[in-house]
C-alpha positions as CSV (number, residue, x, y, z in Angstrom):
1,X,15.7,110.4,127.4
2,X,19.3,111.7,127.3
3,X,20.6,113.3,130.5
4,X,20.8,116.8,129.1
5,X,17.2,116.7,127.8
6,X,15.9,115.3,131.1
7,X,17.7,118.0,133.1
8,X,16.3,120.7,130.8
9,X,12.8,119.3,131.2
10,X,13.1,119.1,135.0
11,X,14.3,122.7,135.0
12,X,11.2,123.7,133.1
13,X,9.0,121.8,135.6
14,X,10.7,123.6,138.4
15,X,10.2,126.9,136.7
16,X,6.5,126.3,136.4
17,X,6.2,125.1,140.0
18,X,7.9,128.4,141.2
19,X,5.4,130.3,139.1
20,X,2.5,128.4,140.7
21,X,3.9,129.3,144.1
22,X,4.2,132.9,143.2
23,X,0.7,133.1,141.6
24,X,-1.4,131.1,144.1
25,X,0.6,130.8,147.3
26,X,-0.1,127.2,148.0
27,X,1.3,125.4,151.1
28,X,2.9,122.9,148.8
29,X,3.0,121.6,145.2
30,X,2.4,117.9,144.5
31,X,4.3,116.6,141.5
32,X,2.9,113.6,139.6
33,X,4.5,111.8,136.8
34,X,2.4,109.1,135.1
35,X,2.5,107.1,131.9
36,X,2.6,103.4,132.3
37,X,1.7,102.8,128.6
38,X,2.9,106.0,127.0
39,X,6.3,106.7,125.6
40,X,6.5,110.3,126.7
41,X,7.2,112.3,129.9
42,X,4.9,114.7,131.5
43,X,4.2,116.0,135.0
44,X,1.1,117.2,136.8
45,X,1.8,120.1,139.1
46,X,-1.0,120.4,141.7
47,X,-1.0,123.3,144.2
48,X,-2.2,122.0,147.6
49,X,-3.6,124.0,150.6
50,X,-3.7,122.9,154.2
51,X,-7.4,123.7,154.3
52,X,-8.1,122.1,151.0
53,X,-10.2,118.9,150.5
54,X,-7.2,116.9,149.3
55,X,-4.7,117.8,152.0
56,X,-2.6,114.8,153.1
57,X,-4.0,112.7,150.2
58,X,-3.1,112.0,146.6
59,X,-4.6,114.6,144.3
60,X,-7.5,113.5,142.3
61,X,-7.1,113.5,138.5
62,X,-10.8,114.5,138.0
63,X,-12.3,115.4,141.4
64,X,-15.5,116.9,139.9
65,X,-15.2,119.7,142.4
66,X,-14.7,122.8,140.1
67,X,-15.6,123.2,136.4
68,X,-14.3,126.4,134.7
69,X,-15.6,127.9,131.5
70,X,-13.2,128.9,128.7
71,X,-12.8,132.5,129.9
72,X,-11.9,131.3,133.4
73,X,-9.3,128.9,132.0
74,X,-7.8,131.8,130.0
75,X,-7.7,134.0,133.1
76,X,-6.0,131.2,135.1
77,X,-3.5,130.6,132.4
78,X,-2.7,134.3,132.1
79,X,-2.1,134.5,135.9
80,X,0.4,131.7,135.6
81,X,2.1,133.1,132.5
82,X,2.6,136.5,134.3
83,X,4.8,134.6,136.9
84,X,6.9,132.7,134.4
């Protein structure tokens, strides 16, 4: 990835992380970048809370802890969008 594109992508990641902080007030955000076999770049931004079940551990990709319905996902997305 050219330097300019990578810098712009990381600026976007940072922008979303700030929106997550503003929307949900986590104690921290974990950043995850994966893709051993893929030829693309993406990040997982995971808000973490000191009293949460994953504090001081790597966040689970599918923890089977909470399942949302479509309307709940839309509401969550709208909350994030309001802070972008």
